[in-house]
C-alpha positions in Angstrom: -0.7 4.1 -4.0 -2.2 0.8 -2.6 -1.3 -1.8 -5.3 -3.5 -5.1 -4.2 -1.9 -7.8 -6.7 -4.0 -10.6 -5.5 -7.6 -10.7 -4.2 -10.2 -13.8 -3.7 -13.7 -14.0 -2.3 -13.0 -17.3 -0.5 -16.1 -20.1 0.0 -15.8 -19.7 3.8 -18.7 -18.8 5.9 -15.9 -16.2 8.0 -14.2 -14.5 5.3 -15.7 -11.4 2.9 -12.4 -11.4 1.1 -9.3 -11.8 1.4 -6.4 -9.5 -0.7 -2.5 -8.9 -0.5 -0.3 -6.6 -2.1 2.2 -3.5 -1.1 2.3 0.6 -1.1 3.8 1.7 -4.5 4.6 5.1 -3.2 3.7 7.3 0.0 0.4 8.7 -0.2 -3.3 8.8 1.6 -6.6 8.2 0.5 -10.0 8.1 2.5 -11.3 4.6 4.4 -14.9 4.6 4.0 -17.2 3.8 6.7 -17.5 0.4 7.0 -19.0 -2.5 8.9 -16.9 -5.4 8.4 -13.6 -6.0 11.0 -10.2 -7.0 9.4 -7.0 -8.7 10.4 -4.1 -7.4 8.5 -0.7 -8.5 8.8 1.8 -5.9 7.1 5.3 -6.0 6.9 7.6 -3.0 6.6 11.2 -2.7 6.7 11.6 -5.8 7.9 8.8 -5.0 10.7 5.4 -7.0 11.1 2.6 -5.6 12.4 -0.8 -7.2 13.1 -3.6 -5.5 13.1 -7.6 -6.1 14.5 -9.2 -3.1 12.2 -12.5 -2.7 13.5 -15.6 -1.5 11.6 -15.6 2.1 10.8 -18.6 4.7 11.6 -17.3 7.5 9.2 -15.3 8.2 6.5 -11.9 8.8 7.8 -8.1 9.7 6.3 -5.8 6.9 5.9 -2.0 7.6 5.7 0.7 5.0 4.4 4.1 4.9 3.2 5.9 3.1 0.8 7.6 -0.3 0.9 4.4 -2.2 3.2 3.7 -5.1 2.1 0.2 -6.4 3.2 -2.3 -9.1 3.6 -5.8 -8.4 4.3 -8.4 -10.5 5.4 -12.2 -8.8 5.5 -14.8 -10.9 7.7 -18.3 -11.4 6.7 -20.6 -8.9 8.7 -21.5 -11.1 11.8 -18.3 -12.3 12.3 -16.6 -11.8 15.8 -14.1 -12.6 18.3 -15.1 -12.7 21.8 -11.6 -11.7 23.3 -12.0 -8.8 21.3 -15.5 -7.3 21.1 -16.8 -5.3 18.8 -17.5 -2.7 20.4 -14.1 -2.4 21.8 -12.3 -2.3 18.2 -15.3 0.0 16.6 -13.4 2.9 14.5 -10.3 1.4 16.2 -7.0 -0.1 15.3 -5.6 -2.8 17.2 -2.2 -3.8 17.0 -1.4 -8.1 18.4 1.6 -8.6 20.2 3.7 -10.1 18.0 5.9 -14.0 19.1 9.1 -15.0 18.2 9.5 -14.6 13.7 6.4 -15.3 11.6 4.4 -15.6 15.0 1.9 -13.6 17.0 -0.1 -13.8 20.1 -4.1 -14.0 20.2 -6.6 -15.2 23.1 -3.6 -16.3 24.4 -2.1 -18.6 22.1 1.1 -18.3 19.3 -0.6 -18.4 15.9 1.3 -18.2 12.5 1.6 -15.5 10.2 -1.1 -17.1 7.6 0.0 -16.5 4.0 -2.7 -15.3 0.7 -2.7 -18.8 -0.2 -3.6 -20.8 3.6 -5.8 -17.9 4.9 -9.2 -19.8 4.9 -7.7 -22.4 6.9 -5.7 -20.5 9.4 -9.2 -18.8 9.7 -10.7 -21.9 10.2 -8.5 -22.8 13.0 -9.2 -19.6 14.6 -13.4 -20.8 14.6 -12.4 -24.2 16.1 -10.6 -22.5 18.9 -13.8 -20.5 19.5 -11.2 -17.1 18.6 -14.1 -16.5 16.1 -17.7 -16.8 15.6 -19.9 -16.6 13.4 -23.5 -15.4 14.2 -26.1 -15.9 10.8 -28.8 -13.9 13.1 -26.7 -10.6 11.5 -27.2 -11.3 7.8 -30.7 -13.0 8.2 -32.1 -10.2 9.9 -30.4 -7.4 6.9 -32.3 -9.4 4.5 -35.3 -8.9 5.9 -35.7 -12.9 6.9 -36.3 -13.4 10.9 -39.8 -13.0 11.7 -39.3 -14.7 15.4 -36.1 -12.9 17.1 -37.5 -9.8 19.5 -36.3 -6.5 18.5 -34.2 -6.7 21.8 -32.5 -9.4 20.6 -32.1 -8.4 17.7 -30.7 -4.8 19.0 -28.2 -7.0 21.7 -26.7 -8.8 18.7 -26.3 -6.1 16.4 -24.1 -4.5 19.1 -22.4 -7.3 20.2 -21.0 -9.1 17.0 -21.2 -5.6 14.9 -20.6 -2.8 17.4 -23.1 -0.7 15.2 -27.0 -0.3 15.1 -29.3 -2.8 12.3 -30.1 0.7 10.7 -26.6 2.4 10.6 -25.1 -0.9 8.2 -28.3 -0.3 5.8 -27.5 3.6 5.7 -23.9 1.9 4.7 -25.0 -0.2 2.1 -27.2 2.6 0.7 -24.3 4.5 -0.1 -22.5 2.1 -1.3 -25.4 1.2 -4.2 -25.4 4.5 -4.2 -22.1 4.4 -5.6 -23.3 1.8 -7.9 -26.0 3.5 -9.4 -23.5 7.3 -10.0 -20.9 4.9 -11.7 -23.6 3.1 -14.3 -24.7 6.5 -15.4 -27.8 7.4 -12.8 -28.6 10.9 -12.0 -27.6 12.2 -8.8 -30.9 13.1 -8.3 -32.5 9.9 -9.8 -30.5 7.9 -7.7 -31.5 10.0 -4.7 -35.0 9.0 -5.8 -34.6 5.4 -6.3 -32.7 4.6 -2.9 -34.9 6.4 -0.6 -33.0 9.7 0.1 -35.5 12.6 1.2 -33.6 14.8 -1.6 -30.4 15.4 -3.7 -28.9 17.3 -0.2 -29.6 14.5 1.9 -27.8 12.0 -0.7 -24.5 14.4 -0.6 -24.4 14.4 3.0 -24.9 10.8 3.4 -22.4 10.2 0.9 -20.0 12.7 2.2 -19.9 11.3 5.8 -19.9 8.0 4.9 -17.7 7.7 1.9 -16.0 10.8 1.6 -16.7 12.3 -1.2 -20.2 13.8 -2.2 -21.7 12.3 -5.5 -20.7 15.1 -7.9 -16.7 14.3 -6.5 -17.7 10.2 -7.4 -18.9 11.1 -10.6 -15.8 13.1 -11.5 -13.2 10.6 -10.3 -15.0 8.3 -12.5 -14.2 10.0 -15.9 
C-alpha cells in the first residue's frame, strides 16, 4: 500500500498539494482521471527518479513496489511548463535526467531535489526562472467568470495549459462531486439527478471510465 505520511496545501499560486510518503508493500491501485499534473521525486534502492506526470484522461492501473519513498507536488490547474507543453505530457510519465548526487536537469539547468519542507520555495524558484507559469484564465473560465475572452481563445488556452478541453475538466470535476455525494449518503439515482447525468447508467459509465469504479463499487469500498 501507499502511505502518505505528511501532506500540505501550501499557500502558493502554483501548487495545489504537496505530500510525501512511502510504499509499504507491493501492490496495484487505480489512478483516476486527473486534470492536474505532478512532479514526483522517488527513491528506491538508492536510485532517484524524477518524473513529470501529466494529466490523465481516463482511469488506469498503477503498479508500485515496496520500499519506495516519494515526494509529490501537484500543480494547480492552469499551471504549466513551456518547456514541456501540457499536450506533450498528457497521459504520460516523463523521466527528467538526474544530475550528480541530489540534483536533476530541467530546462537546461541543474536543480536541487526539494524536500517536503521547502517544496513551495523550490516551485517559486521555478516560476522566477520561467520554468512554470500560471494562467489565471483557466480557473476563471472553470468558475464561469470570463466575459470578454472569445471561445477560440479559451479553447487554445485550455489546450496549451492543460492538454484537455474545458468540458472534459468539468466532467472530471463532476465525477469527483459524485463520489463526495455518494460518500455522504446520497443514492446513486439521486446523485445522477443532482449532477445532471442523463440517467443512472450514464453516471455509472462516466465514473467507471474516469475513476475506474462504478458507483456501487465506490459505495461498497466505503463501508
